[in-house]
N, C-alpha and C positions, 0 to 999 in steps of 0.2 A: 264216810259217815252218813251220807244221804241214804246209801243202800242199807245200812244197818238200821236206820230209823224206819225206813219203809217196811222192811221185813218184820219188824216187831209191832207194827201198827194194826189198825183194824183190817179185817179181811176185805181185800179189793181184788177184782178179777185181774188176771195177768195182763190183758190187753190194756186195761185202764192203768195198770201200774206202769206199763212201758211208756204210754203217752205222757203220764204225769212225770215219770222219771226223766225223760228226755227234755221235757219243758223246764225242768228245774235248773238245767245247765250246771249241775254239780255244785250248787251253792248251798250253804247251810241255811235252812229256813227257821224262822221263829215259830214258836209253838202255836200262836194264834193264826198265823198265815197258814200253817200246816193243817190245822183242824178245819179251817174254812175251805181249803182246797180239797180236802178229803170229802167233805160233805157234798160240795157241788159236784164233784166227780161221781159220787155214788148215786146222786139223783139222776145225773145224765145217763149213767150206765143202766139204771133200772128202767128208764124209758126205752132204751134201745134193746135191752135183753132182759126181759122179765124173769127168765129162768135162772139167772145167776144167783138170785137170792136164795135159791134152794140148795147151792153147794155148801158143804160143811167147811168151817174155818180150818180144820186140820188138813184137808185135802189141798186147800190153797197154799198152806204153809210149805208143803212138799215142793210145790212149783218153785218157790223162791230158793229153796235149798239146792235143787238141781241146777238152776240157773247160775248160782254162785260157783258151784263146782265146775261147770263147763267153762265159765269165764276164766277161772284160775288155770285150768288145764290148757286152754288156748294160749294164754300169756306165757306159761312155762314152756310150751312146745316151741313157740316163736323164739324165745330167748335161747333155748338149747340149740335149735337149728342154726341160729346166727353164729354162735361160738364154735360149733362143729365145723361150719364152712370156713370160718376164719382160720382155724388151725389145720384144715385139711391138707394144704400144700406143704406143711412142715413135717409131715410124717416121712421119715427117711426110708430110702430104699438102699439096702446094703448091696454093694457091688462085689461080686465074687470073682470075676475074671479080671482082676486088677493087672496082673502081669501081662496078659494079652493086650489090654488097652494101652499100657505104658509102652509096650514094644511097638505097637502101631503108631503111637504118638511120636516116639523118638525117631521112627523111620521118616517122619515128615520134617524133622529138624533140618535146617539149612546146613549143608556140608560143603566146605568147612564153615564153622560158625564165625560170625563177625567179631573176631577177637580184637580188643582194643589195647590190651597190654599183656606182656609176658613177664611173669614174676619168677625170677630165678635167684640163686644164692651163690656167694663166693666161698662157701664152705660145704662140706659133705653133710647130708641129712643126718639127723640124730639116729634114725632107724630107716631101714630100707623100705621104700614104697615105689615099686617099679611100674606104676600106672600113670598114664597121662590124664590130667585133671583139667576140666574146663568149669569155671565158676561163673554162673549167671547171677548178677548182683545189682543192687543200688549201692553206690560207693559209701553212702553214709547210713545205710540201714543197720541198726544195731545187731540184728541176727546175722547179716552178712559179715559184719565186722568180727563177730565171734568166730566164724569159720576162717576168716583171713588170719586172725590172731593165732588160731590153732595151727594152720598150715605154715605160717611164718615161723612159729616157734620150732616146729619140727623140720623146717627147711625143706618142705616138699614143693617142688616147682609146680606152677599152675598157670593156666591162661585165664584171662578175665574178659568176660563179655558184659559191658555196661548196658543195663536195660533201661529203656526209656520209661520213666515212671508214669507217663500219661498214656502213651499208645501201647506199651507192652509188646511192641513189634517183635522183639528178640525172643520172647517166650510164648508166643501164641501157639506154638506147636505143642506145648506141654499141657497136660491135664491139671497139673498143680499150678494154680494161678497166683502163687506167691514166690518170693525169693527169700533165701538163696536156693538155687538149684545147682547141684554138682553132677556132672556127667563124667563117668569113667570111660574115657574114649576107647581104651583097648577092648572093652567088652560091651560098649554101648549100653551102659547101665545108668539109670537116672536115680539120684539120691535127693530126697526132699527133707525139709525140716532141719534147721541148723543143729539141734541137739542130736538128732538121729545121724546126721552126716558126721559129726564129731565122734560119736560113739562107734559108728561103723568103722571109720578109719583107725580109730584107736584100738579097736578089737583086732584089726588086721596087723597093726604094728606090734601088738603084744603076742599074737600068734599068726604069722603069715600063712596064707593058704595059696594053693596053686591058682585058684580063680577067686576073684573078688565076689563073685556071685554066691559063693559059699557063705560069705559073711552076710550078704543082703538077705539071704533066706531066713536068717535068724531074727530079722526085724520085719515081721509081717505087719502090714498096714490095715487098719479098719477103714474102709472107704465107703462113704455114704453119698447118695445122689438124690437131690430133691426133684420135685416135679418140673422145676425150671431148668434142670440139667446141670446145676452147679454141683461140683464134686468136691468133697472135703476129705482130707487125709488125716488120720490119727494113728500115731505110733505109740502104743501103750508102754512099750519097753524101751523108749528112745533114750532114757537116761542110764541104761544098763550097759556095762562093759563086760563082754564075754571073755572070761579068763581062759588061759590055756587048757585047763581041765575040761572045759566044755567043748573045745575044738580039737581034742586029741584025735577024734575019728576022721578029721579032714586031712587031705593030703597037704603037705607043706614042702616048700622048696626055698632054700636060702642062697645057694650058690648062683643060680640063674639071676636072682634079683640083684645080687651084689654087682655083677658086671653091668647090668642095665643101669643101676643107680649111679655107679661111677661115671658112666657115659653121660647121664643126665646132668650130673653136677659139674661136668667139665665142658659145658656148652661154650659157644663162641662168646656169648654175652658175659658169662661168668668170668672167662679169661680176660675179656676186654676191660671190664669195670672192676675187677677184684682189687682189693686194697693190697693184698699180699698173698700169693698162692700158698707159699710155705707156711705163713702164719695161720692162714685159714685152715689148712690141713691139720696143723698142730692143735688149733682150737677144737676142730671137729673130733680129732682122736681123743682129746682130753674129755670132751663131753660124752663121747661114746663109752669111754672107759668108766665114767662116773655113772652113766645111765645103764646099769645092769638090769637084767630082766627079773628083778625081784618081784615076786607075786605079792600083791597087796592083800592085807587081811580083810576079812568081812567088815570089820568096824571101819577101816579106812575107806573102803568102797562105799559103805552106807553114808559115811560122813560127807564124802565128795558128792554123792548122788543127791543128798538132801540140799546142799547148797547150790548145786546146779539147778534144781527145781526152784529154789529161792530166787535165783537170777531171773528165770523165765516168768515166775508167777508173781513176783513182787518188785524186784529192783527195776526191771525193764519198764514197768508201768509208771514209774515216777519220772522217767526221762522226758517223754513227750510233753506232759504238762509244764515242765520246767523250761524247755527250749522253745515252746510255743505259748508262753504265758501271756503275751500280748501280740497284737497283729504286727506291730513294728518289729518286735524281737523275732517273730516268726519269719518275716521277710528277711531280716538280717541273717537268720539261721540258714535259710534257703540260699542266700547269696554265698554264704560260706560253703555250703554243700556244692554249689556250682564251681567255686574256686578249687575246693579240695578234690572234686571229682573230674576236673578238666572237662567240664561240660561244653566249653567253647570249642573244643576239638571234636566232641562226640555228637552234639546235637546242633541243629540249625538255630539261628537266633530266635525265631518265633517260638520254637518248641521250648527253648530255655526260658523265654518270657512267660509262657503259659505255666511251665513247671514252677518257676519261682513265685509268681504272684498268685496264681490260682491255687497252687499247692500250699502256699503259706496261709491263705484264707481257710482252705479246707482243714488243714492240720490245726489251725486255731480252734475250729469247731470240735475236732476230734479231741483236742486237749481238754476242753471244757467237759466233754462227755466222760473222758477217762477220770478226770478229777472227781466227778460225782460218783462214777461207777465204783471206784476203788477207795472212796471215802478219804481222800487226801486232805491234808491240812489246807485251810484257806490260803495260807502262805505256802505255796508248793515247795519253796526252797527248804522249809523245815522238814518236809517228808524226805527230800533228797538227802539232807544232812543226816537224818535218822538212819537211812539205809547205809550211808557211808560209815557212820559210827558203828552200826551193827556189824558191818563187814570187818572193820578194823579190830573190833573187840574179839571176833571169833579167831582172827589171826593171832592176836596176843603178841608174845615176844618172838614168835617165829618170823622168818623172812617172808614166807609165803603160806598160803592156806594149806598147801601140801607139805610144808616143812621146809627142808633145805632147798627143794625144787618145786616149781609151780605144778599144781595139778589142774584138772580140767575146770574146776570151779574158778581158779585163778585166771585162766585164759578166758573164760566166759565173761567174768567181770571186767577184765582188761579190755576185751573186745567191745563190750557195751560202752565203756568210757571213751574209747577212741572214736566212737561215732559222734560224740559231742565235744571233741577236744578243742575245737575252735570257737565254742560258744561261751557266753557269759556264765551259763550254769556250770560249766566245767571249771572255770576259774574260781567261781564261788565255792564249789565243792572242795577244790584243792586248798583254798585259803581258810575254810571254816571247819575242816575236819583234819584228821591225821592220816588221811589216805595217800597223801602225796609221796612219801618215801617208798611205800609199797608200789605205787604206780611207776615211779622212776626205776625201781629194780626190775619190774616187769618189762619196761620199755628197753632196758639194756639187754635183756635176754631175747626179746622177740624180734626187734628191728635191725640190729647191727649188720647182719649178713645179707639182708634183702637187697636185690637189684631190681628196680622197677624200670622196665624199658618198654617203650612203645614199639610194637612190632612193625606195623605198616603205617608210617607217617610220612609226611612230605620231607621231613628231615632226613629219614633214611634214603628216600629217593634222591635227595640232593647229594648225600654222602656217596651212594653208589655211582651216581653220575660223575662226581669228581674223581672217583677211582678209575672209572672207565675212560673219561675224556681229559683228565688232568694232564697226563703225559702227552697224549696226542695233540692236545691244544698247544702245549708248550712247543712241541715239535713244529707245529704249523706256524706259530708266531715267529720262532727264531730261524727256521730253515726254509719256509715256503712263502710266507706272507709278503716278503719284500721282493719276490721274484715273480713277475706276472706269468712268465712262461711255465714255471713250476705249478702255479695255480691252475693254469689251463690243463696241464698234464694230469694233475690230481682229479680235476672235475671230469675229464674225459675218461680216465680209467674207472671212476665210479660209475659212469654211464655204461661202460662195457660190463661191469659186474652186474648191474641191474638187468641187462639183456641176458646174461648167462643165467641169472636166477629165474627170469621169466621163462626161458626155454626149458630149463630143467624142471620147472614146475609143471609146464605143459606135458612134458614126457611122463613125469610121475603120475599126472592125472589120467593120461591116456592108457597107461598100462594098468588096466583094472585089476588083474590078479595080484599085483604087487603093491597096490595102492595103500594098503594098510600096513605095509612093511616099512618102518622108519629107516632101516638100514639101506633099503633101495633108494629112498629119497636122499640120504646122505651121499651115497655113491654117485648119483646123478649130479648133485650139486657140486661135489668136488671136481668131477671130470669136466663139467661145463665151465666151471671157474678157471681151470687150468687151460682149457682150450681157448677161452677168450683172453686169458693173460698172454698167450702166444700170439693171438690175432692182434692184440694191442701192440705187442712188440713189433710186429710187421708194419703196422700203421706208423709207429714212431720212426722206423727205419726210413720209410718214404718221406716222412716229415723232415727228417734230418737231411736227406738229399736235397729237398726243396729249399730248406733254409740255407744250406751251404751254397746253393746255386744263386739265391737272391743276394745274400751278403749285404744286407742293409745295415749301415752303421747305427742308425737310430734304434735298431732292435737291441744291439749290444748296450747302448746307453740306457735303455729301459729295462735292462736285466734279462732280456730274452736271448741269452747265449745258450748254446747247446752243449751240455755236459752230460755224457752218457750216464755216469754214476748218479748225478742229480736227477736225471730223467727216470732212472730205475727206482730211485728212492721215492720220488713224487708219485710215480705210478703205483708202487706198492702201498704208499700211504693212502691214496684214493681208494684202492681195493679194500684195504683193511678198515678204513673209516666207515665206508658204507656197509661193509659186512658186519662190523661191530654194532652199528646203529640198528640194523635189522635184528641182531641177536638180542639186544638188551631192551629195545623200546617196549615190547610187550611185558617184559618182566617189571620194568620200572613203572609201568602203568598200574600194576597190581599194588605197588607200595604206597600209592597215594590214597587208596581207599581203605576200608576196614580189611583186616587181614584175610588173605585168601590162600597163601602158600606158607608152608613151614609149620603147619599145625598137626596134621595127621600123616604119619609115615614119611614125611619130608624132613630133611635136616633143617634145623633152625638157622643154619649158616647159608641157606640157599641163595639169598640175595647177594651177600658179599662175595660168595664163591662165584656166582654168575658174573658179578662185576669184574672180578679178576680174570675169569675166563674170557670175557669180552675184550679186556685190555690185552691179553695175550694174543687174541685173534688179530687185533689191529697191528701189534708189533710183529707177529709172525708173518702176516701178509706183506709188511714192509720189507722184511728180510728175504722172504721168498721171491719177491720181484727183483730185488738186488741180485740175488744168486741166479735167478732165471735169466735176467737180461745180460749180466756180465758173462755168464757161461756161454750164452749164444754168441756174444761178441768175440770171445776168445777163440771159438772154433775148436777143431780137433775133437779129442775125446771129451773135453769139457762141454761141448755142444750137446752131448747126450747125458753125461753124468749129472750136470747141474739141474736140468729140468726133471730128470728122473728122481733126484733127491728131493726136489720140491714136491712132486706129486706124492711120493711115498710118505714123507713126513706130514703133508697136509691130510692124506687119507688116514694115517695113524692117529693123528690128533683128533680128527672128526669122529672116527670110530670109537675112540676111548670115551667120548662124551655119551655114547649110548649106554654106558654102564650106569649113568645117573638115573635111569628109569627104574632101577631096583628100589626096594623098600629101604635099603641102606645105601644111599648115594655115595659114590666114590669120587667126589669132586676133586680130591687132591691129585688123583692119577693124571687126568688131562692137564691140570695146572702145572704139576711138576714136569710132565713131559713137554709142555709148551715152553716153560722157562729154560729147560735143558736145551731144547732145540734153539731157542733164542740165543742163549749164551754161546752155543757152538757155532751158530751161523754168523753171529756178529763178530767181526774181526776185532780182536782185543788190541786196543791201542797201547803203545809203549808207555809204561809207567813213568811218570815225571819225577825228577829228583829236585829236592828243595835244599837250598843253602842259605844260611843266615850269617850275614857279615856283621858281627858285633855281639857282645855277650854281657853288656851292662844290665841294669835292672829291666829296662824296656826290651832289650834284645832277648834276655832270658825269658821274660814274660811272653813275648810273641812266639818263642820257640815252644813253650808249654802249650799255648793255645792251639797252634797249628798241629802239633803232635797229637793232641786230642781229636782234632777235626779229621785228620787223615786216617785215623784208626778205623773209621767206617768207609774209607775210600781206598781200600787196599788194591783194587783193580786199576786204579788210576794213578796212584802216587806211590813212589818208593817210600817204605815206612821209615827208613833211616834218614834222619835229618842231621846234616853236618853244620856245626856252628863254630864260626871262627872266633877264637878267644885270644886276645892279646895276652901273651904269657906274663904272669905276675907271680912274684914270690910272696907268699903270705908270711905272717909274723912267725909261724911255727916252722918256716922253711919249706913247706910243701908248695907244689905248683898248683895254680888255680885250675888248670885244665884237668889235672889228675884228680883233684878234689871233686870237680863237677862230674867226671865220669865214674868215680868210685862211690861217692856219697849221693850222687844225683841231686845236688843242691849247690846253688851259687852262693856260698856262705858269705861272700864279701858284698855283692851287690843286690842279691835277692834272697836273704836268709829265710829259713823256715818254710820255703815253698819247694815242693818236690818237683824235680825235672824228670820227665819220662825217660825210661831206659833207652828209647830209640833216638834220643837227642845226644849226639856225640860231639864233644868239644875238641877242636883241633887248634894247635898253635900256628900251624902252617896255613897262611891265607890262600895260596894258590891251590893247595890240596883240598881245602874246604869247598871251593867253588868248582872243582873239576867235574865236568859233565853235568853240571846243574842246569835244569831247565828254568828254574825260578830263583832269582837272587833277591834276598830281602836285606836292605841296608838299614842298620840300626846302630850308628856310631855318631859321636859328636861331629857337627858339620865342619869343624876346623880340620878334621882328618880325612875328609872325603877325597880331596884332590890327590893326596899322597897314596891313599888306598887304591884309588882307581888306576893310578899310574902303575902300581904293582900288578894289577890284574889285566892290564892292556894286552890284547891278543892271547889271553889265556881263558877266555870265557866262550862257552858254546855259542855259535852265531845265531842259533834259533832261540836262544834264551831271551827272557825279558826280566826287568828288574822292578822292584817296588821299594820306594824309599819312605821310611818313617822318620827321617831326619828333619828336624825343625830348625831352619836357618838357611842363609843364602850368602852369596859373595857379591862384591862389586868389582866388575872388570876394571883392571888398572888402566887399560888403554882407552876404553870407551866410556868409562864411568857408568855403565849400565848394570842392571841387576843380572847376576848369573846364578840360576837356581841349581840346587843339588841335583835335581833330575836331569837338567841340561848337561851338567858335568859328567854324570854317569853315562848318559846317552852319547855324548860326543866322544868320550874317552873309550868306552867299551863297544860302541857301535851296536847297541841293543836298545829296544824301546824301554822307557822307564815311566812307571806310574807313581803317583804319590798318595799317601794316606795320612791325613791329619785329623785331629779331633781331641776331645776331652778324654784323655786316656792316661790316667795316673797308673803307673805300672803295678803298684802293689794291689790296687783294687781290681785291676784286670786279672791278675794272678789269682786273686781270691774269688773270681767269677762274680763280681759285683757288676750289675748292669751298666753298660756304657754304649756309646755310639761313635762312629767316625765317618769322615767324608773322604771318598776316593776320587782323585782327579785322573781321568782317563778318556782318551778319544778312540780307544780300541775296544769294541764290544767283546771280542773273544778273550782278551786279557782281563777285562773287567769281570767277566763271568768266572774266570779262574780265581781271581782274588776274592770274589764273593763266596766261592766254594770253599776256599781255604780259611776265611776269617769270619764271614757272616754266620751268626748263630743266635740261639735264644737270649744270651746275655751280652752279646757283642754284635750290634746291628750296624750295617754300613749303608750309605747312599752314594751313588756315583753321579758325578757332574763332569762336564767336559772342560771346566775352568781349571786346568792343571796349574797354571801360573798363579792365579789368585789363591787357590787352596794352599799352595806351598808357601806363598808370601805370608799369608795369614798365620800359618804355623810358626814362622820365624818371628813375626812382629809381636805375637802374643807374649813371647818370653820377655820382651823389653817392657811391655806394659805390666806384666806380672811383677817385674822388679819394682816398678813404680808403686804398685800396690803394697809390696813388701816394705819399701821405704816409708810409706804412709803409716803402715801398721807398726813398724819399729819406732816411729816418732809419736805413737799413741794418739794418732789423729782420730777424730770422731767418725762415727758411721756415715754421717752425711758427707764428710770430706772424702772418705774412702770410696763411697759410691760415686762421687764426682770424678775421682781419679779413674775409675773404671769406665764411666760414660765418655769422658773426654778422650781417654786413651783409645777406646773402641772407635771413636770418631776419627782420630788420627790414623788408625789402621785402615779404615775404609778409604779415607782420602789418599793415603799413600798407595794403596792398591790401584786406585783409579789413575794415578800418575803413570803406572806401568802398563796396565791392561784393563780394557773395558769388560766388565762381567757380562755373562750371558743372561743372568737374572740376578736381581738384587737379593733374592732369597738365599744366595750362597753365603752372605754374611750372617744369616741367622741359623746356618747349619752348625754342626758340631765343630767344624774347622774354624768357625768364627767366634761368635759370642759365647758358645758353650765352652770352647777350649780356653778362652780368656778367663771365664769365671772359675773353671776348675783349677787353672794354674795360679789364679790369684787367691785361692783359698788354701792351698797347701802344696803347691808344686815346688820343685827343687829351686827354681829361680826366685820364687817368692820367699822361700825360707832363707836363701843366701842373702837377698837384699835386706830382709828384716834383721838378720844378724849383723849386717854391715851397719845399719842405722843405729842399732842398739850398742854395738861394741867398738865401732870405728876400726875393726880389723880390716886387713887387706883381703881382696878376693881370693888370693892364693892360700892365705891362712884359713879362710873359711872353707874352701874346697877340701883342704887336707884334714882339718880338725873336726869340722862339723858335718861334712857331706861324704865322709868315708872315701875320699879320693875321687869322687865323681865330679866331672867338669860342668861348670855353668855355661849354658849356651846363650843366655841373655847378653852378657857383656860383649861377646864376639859379634852377635847380630847388631847390637847397639852401635858398635864401631862401624860396621858396614853401612848401616842406615845413615849415620852421621856423615860419612864420606859422600854418600849419594846425595843427601840434601844440601850439603855444603857446596858440592859441585854445581848445583842448580840454584844456589842462593835462596833456599827455602827453609832454612833453619828456624826462622821466626814463625813460620806457619805450622811448625811441628815442635812446639816447645817441650813437650814431654819426652819425645825421642832425643832431643838435644840434651836436656838435663840429665836423662838416664845415663847417657854416655859420659858426660862430664863428671857425674858422681862416681861412676866406675873408675874413671881416671884420677879420682880424688882431686879434681880441680875446683869443685864446689861441694858444699855440704848438702846432705839430703834434705834439710829443711827448705832449701831454695826451691826445690821442686814444688812444694806446697805453696810457697809465697807467690810463685809465678802463675799459679792457677787462676788468680784473680784477673789477670790480663790476658787470659787465653784467647786466641783469635776467634774461637767459637762464639764468644760473647760480642764480637764486633760485627757478626753477620746480621744482615737485615732480612 
C-alpha cells in the first residue's frame, strides 16, 4: 500500500523516493505526516540537485512503473526456481534393460536360499505345476498371505524364506525392495507383485507351457528409477489372466509335467504326515474331475478382475488402520505376528524386540496416515465392516464369489483376512458381519491338505541323530558297557580306524592327478580300512596270548575275559561307530541352521536317507569284523573267503553311494544293499516257540495280545502259538477247543473277542508245551501243582516260564509260603518270572491302556518278556523283587473280596475307602514278614496299589464277594451261576494266608485276612468284617 501511495503522489526524484521508501519501514502513514515528509524531502533534494526541478512529471512516473515490473519479475523467478528444484529429483527415468538387471541381481542371490519351512501337501495338486518355488515373505504381510492362499488352494509345494522386516538381509540381492518375491528355481526367474505372481501362475495352470519364461514375457514391467537409485516396478496387466487362445502359439507339454508333479506330491514329508494316502488320492481325483478346463467367459473374467482390483485398491487399505488403531493394540498385533511367524526360531531376541516394538510404533504412524489418505471413518471399524458387507453382498446366495468354486478374488480376500486372523479386528469383523460362513468354507478348501514342516531345525537334527545312534547306543549299553575289556577293544579299534583314514587322506592328497576323483578317495579309504582291520586282528591275537599267559583271576572278576566272538563284535562296533560319526557329523551340522541341503536338485529325503545310510555303516562294520575275525580264526579256505567277502561287500556298498552325486540321488540302492548284506551276514537265530498253559479269560486275552505282538517279529518267534485248553463240553454238545479253533473265539470265557488264527487250542497239555521256549502259565493257582507234575521232564531244558497266576501256597511241613513261580521252577527245572498288575482281562482284550509289573532277576529273560508284552497300551516295568510282586498279586484278591463284602452290605464310600486303605496296609505288612523289598516303590507299582484298586472296582473276586453278601449263596453256587464256571482265587488264597498267620499266632494283627477266610467258610457273617474295623491294630500304632 505504501508503494501505491508513493507512485500516485507528487513527482519526486527516484533517489529521494528510495530513501523515503526505505525509511518508512513499510508502515501505513497518515496523510498529514505523509505531506510533511514530502515537502521536507523536496526541499532537501532541491538544495542538493537544482536540475531535478526541470524533469517532467510524466518521465518520473515511468521510473516507478519499471521498478514495479522488475520487482514482480524477480519475485516470480525466485518462486519458480524454488519449486523446480524441489521436484527435480522426482522426475522418473525409465529403465529399459530390466531383464538384464534382474538376471544379474538373481545371480547374486545366496544359493541355496535360507529356507525356513517347506510346505507340501498330502494330496495331488489340482493342476500340474512342475516347477520348484521359493517364496520370500513376511509371514503376516497381507500380500504374502494372498500368494500363500493361492498356492495352498492349488496344492503347489513351495519353500518359504522368512525375511527380516528390519534388516531385509534375505532380499538385499533383489532390485524389488518389497515382498512377496517368488523365484522359479528351475529357470531362475524372479516374480514380483502378489497380483502378478498369482496371474502368471494361474495363466500357466490354464495353459501349460514348456518354459515358464513364456508366461513371464506376457507380463512386461514398467520400471522407473529416480535420482536416488530407487527402482519401482509397475505391472499394468497384473490382473489379467491369459486364456488358452492367447497362448496357442506357445509350446505345451503335459506328460512330462505329470510325472514330475506325481514325484513332488509323494515326497517323504507328505508320506510321513499324510492323514490317509488313499483318501487323499481319492479327494484329489474328485477335485481334478470337478475342475475341468472350462474357459471362462469375458464377463466372468471382467467380474473377477474388478474385485481383485477392489481388494488391492480398497479392502487392503482398511486393514492396517484397524490392527494398528492404538499403540497398545499395535504392539499386541506384532506379538501375535511373532507367534504366528515363529520369529523365536528365525530371528535373534534383539531383532525380535526391535521388530515388535519399533515396528509397532512405526505402523501406528502409518495407520494414522492411511486413515487420512483414504478418508476412512473416524471409527475405522466401521470402514472395515462396510468392506465386509460389500464383499458378502456381491457373493449373494452363492457359496463363493466364483460360484460353486472359489475364484481368484475369493483367494485374495481370504489371504488378506488370514493376515489378521489373530487380531481383535478379525474377530470383530467375524462377529459384526456375515462374512464368517464364507471364510469357514474357504478355510476348509485351502488349508486341510497342507503340511507345514521345518526343513532344517534342531528337531530334525535330533531325529536323525536318534536314527543313527539309537540302535548303536542300545548295543553299547546292553552288550559292551558292562564289560571293561570290550570297552577297551572298541576304543582301540576306533583309534585304528582313525589312523587308516589319516593315511588314506594323505595318499589321496599326494596323488595330484586323481585328487578330484571321488572314486579314487573311496577306493583308498576302503582298502586302508580293511588293512587296518587285519592289523588290529593281529594285535588282538598277541593280546590274547598275553592274557592267557598272565591268567589273573581279578581280570575275570572285572569282566575282562577273552571271548573271540565278543572281541570281534566289539572291534567291529568301534570301527563302525567312529566311521558313522565321521559320515554324519557334517550333515547333521547343516540341519541346525537355515536350510542348506535338499532345496535345489537334491532329494528332500537327504537327511533321513543319510541317517539310515550311517546306521547301516555302523551295523555293517560290526558284522564285517565278526566275519573277518572268525574266518581268520577258522583257518583253511575260510581264512581267505571271509576277508575277501568283507572287502568286496565293503567296496560295493561304498561305490554305490557315488550314485548319490547325480541330480536324481538313488539313496535307496546303497540302503537296500546294506540291509541285504546285513541280513545275510548276521546269523539268523532260531525262532522261539511260545506255549500258553491256560485258556480262561486271562489266558485267552494274553494269547491275543502276544499273537499281535509277534506278528512283527517273524524272524524271532514262531508265529503259531499253542494254547492248552482244558477240554469242556458246551451246552450245545460241542467241544470248547473245536469252537476256539473254528470260530476263533472263546465263547465261554471271553466272548465277542476274536482270537487270531495263529493261536491253536489243544486239549493235550504235553503236546501244547512240546519244544516250547517260553511257557506262560495262566491257570487258577489251585491247579498249578497238578499241572506241573504232568509236565515234569517234558519241557525243553533251555525254556523259561512266566506266571500270571495270582496266588500262593503254604508248605504243609514248614508252614512257609510257597510261590507259584517256585513250584514251576522246582518241578520243571526251568527259570520262572512273574507278572502281576491291574489287568482286567476284558479291558486288555479291548486294548484299553493298562500296566503290569514283572518280577525277574534275569536281564535276558526280562527283555524277552518286554518284547512279547510291552506295547503302546500295555506297559510293563521290571523289578528284582520276584517274591513280593507275586505275594501282592495273591493278597489283593483277598482284600478285593473284603471290598466286595462292604459294597454288598451297602457300606458308605468312607467305609469302603477305609477297607481299601487298611487292607493295603495289611498287604504291605504281610509281605515284610516274608521278604524285605529292594525299594518301597514296589508297593506303589501296578502289582500293588493299582492291582488292588482295579480288583476292588470290578474284578471277579470283588463281584463274587459282593454277591455272597447280598444273597448268602455259597461260593460254589456263585461260581457256577454268576461267574460262568470261573473259579474264585480269593478264597483259596485267604485259606493259605489264614494258615500262615495262625501258625505264627498273628491272626489278630491281620483282622481283615482273618475275617475274609472266616466269611468264605461261612463261620461269620460279612457284617462282622465292618464291625471289626473299629478295633483294627492300625489304630493302636503310635
